[in-house]
C-alpha positions as CSV (number, residue, x, y, z in Angstrom):
1,X,16.9,-61.8,180.5
2,X,15.8,-62.0,176.8
3,X,16.7,-58.8,175.0
4,X,14.1,-57.1,173.0
5,X,15.1,-54.5,170.4
6,X,13.6,-51.3,171.5
7,X,13.4,-49.3,168.2
8,X,9.9,-48.1,167.6
9,X,7.9,-47.7,164.4
10,X,6.6,-44.3,163.5
11,X,3.2,-45.0,165.1
12,X,5.0,-45.4,168.5
13,X,6.9,-42.2,168.1
14,X,3.8,-40.1,168.7
15,X,6.0,-37.0,169.4
16,X,7.2,-36.9,165.8
17,X,5.6,-36.9,162.4
18,X,6.4,-39.7,160.0
19,X,8.7,-37.2,158.2
20,X,10.7,-36.5,161.3
21,X,14.4,-37.3,160.5
22,X,14.8,-39.0,163.9
23,X,11.9,-41.3,163.3
24,X,13.0,-42.0,159.7
25,X,16.5,-43.0,160.7
26,X,15.1,-45.1,163.6
27,X,12.8,-47.0,161.3
28,X,15.7,-47.6,158.9
29,X,17.8,-48.8,161.9
30,X,15.1,-51.2,162.9
31,X,14.8,-52.6,159.4
32,X,18.6,-53.1,159.2
33,X,18.6,-54.8,162.6
34,X,15.8,-57.2,161.6
35,X,17.6,-58.1,158.4
36,X,20.8,-58.9,160.4
37,X,22.8,-56.0,159.0
38,X,24.2,-55.0,162.4
39,X,26.8,-52.6,161.2
40,X,24.2,-50.6,159.2
41,X,21.9,-50.6,162.2
42,X,24.7,-49.3,164.4
43,X,25.5,-46.5,161.8
44,X,21.8,-45.5,161.6
45,X,21.4,-45.5,165.3
46,X,24.4,-43.3,165.5
47,X,22.8,-40.9,163.0
48,X,19.8,-40.7,165.4
49,X,22.1,-39.8,168.2
50,X,23.8,-37.2,166.1
51,X,20.4,-35.5,165.9
52,X,19.6,-36.0,169.6
53,X,22.0,-37.6,172.1
54,X,21.1,-36.1,175.4
55,X,17.3,-36.0,175.7
56,X,15.2,-38.6,177.5
57,X,14.0,-39.8,174.0
58,X,17.5,-40.8,173.1
59,X,17.5,-43.4,175.9
60,X,15.7,-45.8,173.5
61,X,18.5,-45.4,170.9
62,X,21.2,-46.1,173.4
63,X,19.5,-49.3,174.5
64,X,19.2,-50.3,170.9
65,X,23.0,-49.9,170.4
66,X,23.7,-51.8,173.6
67,X,21.5,-54.7,172.5
68,X,23.3,-54.9,169.1
69,X,26.7,-54.9,170.7
70,X,25.7,-57.5,173.2
71,X,24.4,-59.8,170.5
72,X,27.8,-59.5,168.8
73,X,29.5,-60.1,172.2
74,X,31.3,-56.7,171.9
75,X,30.9,-56.2,175.6
76,X,33.0,-53.1,176.1
77,X,31.1,-51.3,173.4
78,X,27.9,-52.5,174.9
79,X,28.8,-50.8,178.2
80,X,29.2,-47.3,176.7
81,X,25.6,-46.6,175.7
82,X,24.4,-47.9,179.0
83,X,26.6,-45.5,180.9
84,X,25.2,-42.7,178.6
85,X,21.7,-43.7,179.7
86,X,22.6,-43.4,183.4
87,X,24.1,-39.9,182.7
88,X,20.8,-38.9,181.2
89,X,18.5,-40.5,183.8
90,X,20.1,-42.0,186.9
91,X,16.8,-43.8,187.7
92,X,17.0,-46.1,184.7
93,X,17.2,-49.4,186.6
94,X,17.5,-51.6,183.4
95,X,20.7,-49.8,182.5
96,X,22.3,-50.7,185.9
97,X,21.1,-54.3,185.6
98,X,22.5,-54.6,182.1
99,X,25.8,-53.1,183.1
100,X,25.9,-55.8,185.8
101,X,25.8,-58.4,183.1
102,X,28.1,-56.6,180.7
103,X,30.9,-56.2,183.3
104,X,30.4,-59.8,184.3
105,X,31.1,-60.8,180.7
106,X,34.1,-58.6,180.7
107,X,35.2,-60.3,184.0
108,X,35.3,-56.9,185.7
109,X,33.7,-58.4,188.8
110,X,33.8,-55.5,191.1
111,X,32.0,-53.3,188.6
112,X,29.6,-56.1,187.9
113,X,28.8,-56.3,191.6
114,X,28.5,-52.6,191.9
115,X,26.0,-52.1,189.1
116,X,23.9,-55.2,189.9
117,X,23.7,-54.0,193.6
118,X,22.7,-50.6,192.4
119,X,20.0,-52.2,190.3
120,X,18.7,-54.1,193.3
121,X,18.5,-50.7,195.2
122,X,15.5,-49.9,193.0
123,X,13.8,-53.2,194.1
124,X,15.1,-56.5,195.4
125,X,12.6,-58.6,193.4
126,X,14.9,-58.8,190.5
127,X,16.0,-62.3,189.6
128,X,18.2,-61.0,186.7
129,X,20.5,-58.9,188.9
130,X,20.5,-61.4,191.8
131,X,21.6,-64.1,189.4
132,X,24.4,-61.9,187.9
133,X,25.5,-61.0,191.5
134,X,25.6,-64.7,192.3
135,X,27.9,-65.5,189.4
136,X,30.2,-62.6,190.1
137,X,30.6,-63.6,193.7
138,X,31.3,-67.2,192.7
139,X,34.0,-66.1,190.3
140,X,35.5,-64.0,193.2
141,X,35.5,-67.2,195.4
142,X,32.7,-65.9,197.7
143,X,30.7,-69.1,197.6
144,X,28.4,-68.3,200.5
145,X,27.3,-65.1,198.8
146,X,27.0,-66.9,195.5
147,X,24.6,-69.4,197.0
148,X,22.7,-66.6,198.8
149,X,22.0,-64.5,195.7
150,X,21.3,-67.6,193.6
151,X,18.6,-68.6,196.1
152,X,17.2,-65.1,196.1
153,X,16.9,-65.2,192.4
154,X,15.2,-68.5,192.5
155,X,12.7,-67.2,195.1
156,X,11.5,-64.8,192.5
157,X,11.9,-67.1,189.5
158,X,12.2,-70.8,190.2
159,X,13.2,-71.5,186.6
160,X,16.1,-69.0,186.5
161,X,18.8,-71.0,184.6
162,X,21.7,-68.8,185.5
163,X,21.0,-69.2,189.2
164,X,20.5,-73.0,189.0
165,X,23.6,-73.4,186.9
166,X,25.6,-71.2,189.4
167,X,24.4,-73.4,192.3
168,X,25.4,-76.5,190.5
169,X,28.9,-75.1,189.8
170,X,29.3,-74.0,193.5
171,X,28.2,-77.5,194.7
172,X,30.6,-79.2,192.4
173,X,33.5,-77.0,193.5
174,X,32.7,-78.0,197.1
175,X,32.7,-81.7,196.3
176,X,28.9,-81.9,196.6
177,X,28.4,-83.9,193.5
178,X,24.9,-85.2,194.1
179,X,23.7,-81.7,194.8
180,X,25.4,-80.5,191.7
181,X,23.6,-83.2,189.7
182,X,20.3,-82.2,191.1
183,X,20.7,-78.6,190.0
184,X,22.0,-79.5,186.6
185,X,19.0,-81.8,186.0
186,X,16.7,-78.9,187.0
187,X,18.4,-76.8,184.4
188,X,17.5,-79.4,181.8
189,X,14.0,-79.8,183.2
190,X,13.3,-76.1,182.6
191,X,15.4,-75.7,179.4
192,X,16.3,-78.8,177.4
193,X,18.2,-76.7,174.9
194,X,20.8,-75.8,177.5
195,X,23.1,-78.2,175.7
196,X,26.3,-77.5,177.6
197,X,24.7,-79.2,180.6
198,X,24.7,-82.7,179.0
199,X,28.5,-83.3,179.0
200,X,28.8,-81.9,182.5
201,X,26.1,-84.3,183.8
202,X,27.9,-87.2,182.0
203,X,31.1,-86.3,183.8
204,X,29.4,-85.9,187.2
205,X,27.6,-89.2,186.9
206,X,30.9,-90.8,185.8
207,X,32.6,-89.4,189.0
208,X,29.8,-90.9,191.1
209,X,30.1,-94.3,189.5
210,X,26.6,-94.1,188.0
211,X,27.8,-95.5,184.7
212,X,24.3,-95.9,183.1
213,X,23.5,-92.2,183.7
214,X,27.0,-91.2,182.6
215,X,26.5,-93.0,179.3
216,X,22.9,-91.7,178.9
217,X,24.0,-88.1,179.1
218,X,27.2,-88.7,177.4
219,X,25.6,-90.1,174.3
220,X,23.2,-87.2,174.2
221,X,26.2,-84.9,174.4
222,X,27.9,-86.7,171.5
223,X,24.8,-86.1,169.4
224,X,24.9,-82.4,170.2
225,X,28.7,-82.1,170.0
226,X,29.8,-84.7,167.5
227,X,33.2,-83.1,167.0
228,X,33.9,-82.1,170.6
229,X,37.1,-84.1,171.1
230,X,37.1,-83.5,174.9
231,X,33.6,-84.9,175.1
232,X,34.5,-87.9,172.9
233,X,37.6,-88.5,175.0
234,X,35.6,-88.4,178.3
235,X,33.1,-90.9,176.9
236,X,36.0,-93.2,176.0
237,X,37.1,-93.1,179.6
238,X,33.6,-94.1,180.8
239,X,33.5,-97.1,178.4
240,X,37.0,-98.0,179.4
241,X,35.9,-98.1,183.1
242,X,33.0,-100.3,182.0
243,X,35.5,-102.6,180.3
244,X,33.7,-102.0,177.0
245,X,37.0,-101.9,175.3
246,X,35.8,-102.0,171.7
247,X,33.6,-98.9,172.2
248,X,36.3,-97.1,174.2
249,X,38.8,-97.8,171.4
250,X,36.3,-96.6,168.8
251,X,35.9,-93.3,170.6
252,X,39.6,-92.7,171.1
253,X,40.2,-93.4,167.4
254,X,37.5,-90.8,166.7
255,X,39.4,-88.2,168.7
256,X,42.6,-89.0,166.7
257,X,40.7,-88.8,163.4
258,X,39.5,-85.3,164.4
259,X,42.9,-84.2,165.8
260,X,46.0,-86.2,165.0
261,X,48.1,-84.1,167.4
262,X,45.9,-84.8,170.5
263,X,48.5,-86.6,172.6
264,X,46.3,-87.8,175.3
265,X,44.1,-89.8,172.8
266,X,47.1,-91.9,171.8
267,X,47.8,-92.7,175.5
268,X,44.2,-93.5,176.1
269,X,44.3,-95.8,173.1
270,X,47.4,-97.4,174.7
271,X,45.4,-98.0,177.9
272,X,42.7,-99.9,175.9
273,X,45.2,-101.9,173.9
274,X,47.1,-102.8,177.1
275,X,43.8,-104.2,178.6
276,X,43.2,-106.2,175.5
277,X,46.7,-107.6,175.6
278,X,47.8,-106.0,172.3
279,X,51.1,-105.0,173.8
280,X,53.1,-104.1,170.7
281,X,50.3,-101.8,169.5
282,X,50.0,-100.4,173.0
283,X,53.8,-99.5,173.0
284,X,53.4,-97.7,169.6
285,X,50.4,-95.8,170.8
286,X,52.1,-94.7,174.1
287,X,55.3,-93.7,172.2
288,X,53.2,-91.7,169.7
289,X,51.6,-89.9,172.7
290,X,55.0,-89.1,174.1
291,X,56.3,-87.9,170.8
292,X,53.6,-85.2,170.9
293,X,53.9,-84.5,174.6
294,X,57.0,-85.8,176.4
295,X,55.9,-84.6,179.8
296,X,53.0,-87.0,180.5
297,X,53.6,-89.4,183.4
298,X,50.5,-91.5,182.5
299,X,52.0,-92.3,179.1
300,X,55.3,-93.4,180.7
301,X,53.4,-95.5,183.2
302,X,51.5,-97.3,180.3
303,X,54.7,-97.7,178.4
304,X,56.4,-99.2,181.5
305,X,53.5,-101.7,182.0
306,X,53.8,-102.8,178.4
307,X,57.6,-103.3,178.6
308,X,57.2,-105.2,181.9
309,X,54.7,-107.6,180.3
310,X,57.0,-108.0,177.3
311,X,59.9,-108.8,179.6
312,X,61.9,-105.7,178.6
313,X,63.0,-104.8,182.1
314,X,65.6,-102.2,181.2
315,X,63.1,-100.3,178.9
316,X,60.4,-100.6,181.7
317,X,62.7,-99.0,184.3
318,X,63.8,-96.2,181.9
319,X,60.1,-95.4,181.3
320,X,59.4,-95.3,185.0
321,X,62.4,-93.0,185.7
322,X,61.2,-90.6,183.0
323,X,57.6,-90.8,184.4
324,X,58.8,-90.0,187.9
325,X,60.1,-86.7,186.5
326,X,57.1,-85.8,184.4
327,X,54.1,-83.7,185.2
328,X,51.3,-85.2,187.3
329,X,54.0,-87.2,189.0
330,X,52.5,-86.4,192.4
331,X,49.3,-88.2,191.5
332,X,51.3,-91.2,190.2
333,X,54.2,-91.0,192.5
334,X,53.1,-93.9,194.7
335,X,52.2,-96.1,191.7
336,X,55.5,-95.4,189.9
337,X,57.5,-96.0,193.1
338,X,55.7,-99.4,193.6
339,X,56.4,-100.4,190.0
340,X,60.1,-99.4,190.4
341,X,60.3,-101.5,193.5
342,X,58.7,-104.4,191.7
343,X,60.6,-104.3,188.4
344,X,63.8,-102.3,189.0
345,X,65.5,-103.5,192.2
């Protein structure tokens, strides 16, 4: 839902003359809001409420305050004026709907569900509240309800980005990667500015071995997020799998340039150098990774592979023993055991 600031000019406040103090302060608040001076707008709206805080006319001012707080992502403060509105008029459906969103942002899921459900009690044809309900249920792990409410939202608004994105996340969590891709691509079809979808699609296509698509969306993501080290790192993996070692190395080096303490980037660099046969450089990269994070089984595995190819059996076996005790060892347990049987018997 796109928020619209509700302050009115003096022509719209037909109940007051242009000299009315409520109208005067409201106009000043609108001017402050439009100029981006949010604190001044908040103070002026509060002045309006000091003059009238309990009448039906004050509902507009409470909405204005809630909008400002939401734009600043001050979600707890955004909830307070909405609750005031309901106290004044319990039939204000928009207040219930907006509270559903605010409590969702606060991760108070039960309250989010309560207020979104109350909003739907005034009329089920409400994609906004249905979509918020869907997200709240997904975060609670109720995937069936999450899908149900997402589909209801889409039945009233087929372009609802929140509902489509929610379905994509649910499908991915259930291992339905192709379905997740379909929903994410619909998101971009309806809103190409939904930039966080590009890296997600790149990762999903990478997981389904669709390398060309993974690269397509990944390169778009890198344009949008040129300094996102996680995205750069992920793209490096894609090129590594494609055996484009020079591009993979370039990307891992970019990560290191942006964050010299990013331990995984050094290990990823070691993986590339290992594939290229640059064993001494690979050893140094893996050791650097372990100096930053000594609990990474993948770095020990890479180090052991380097030592094995260099003929340093004792060093290889020591690295394997350390790797068997490190985190992620369950994933690598079989590989490390096989290497120990091969090199350390």
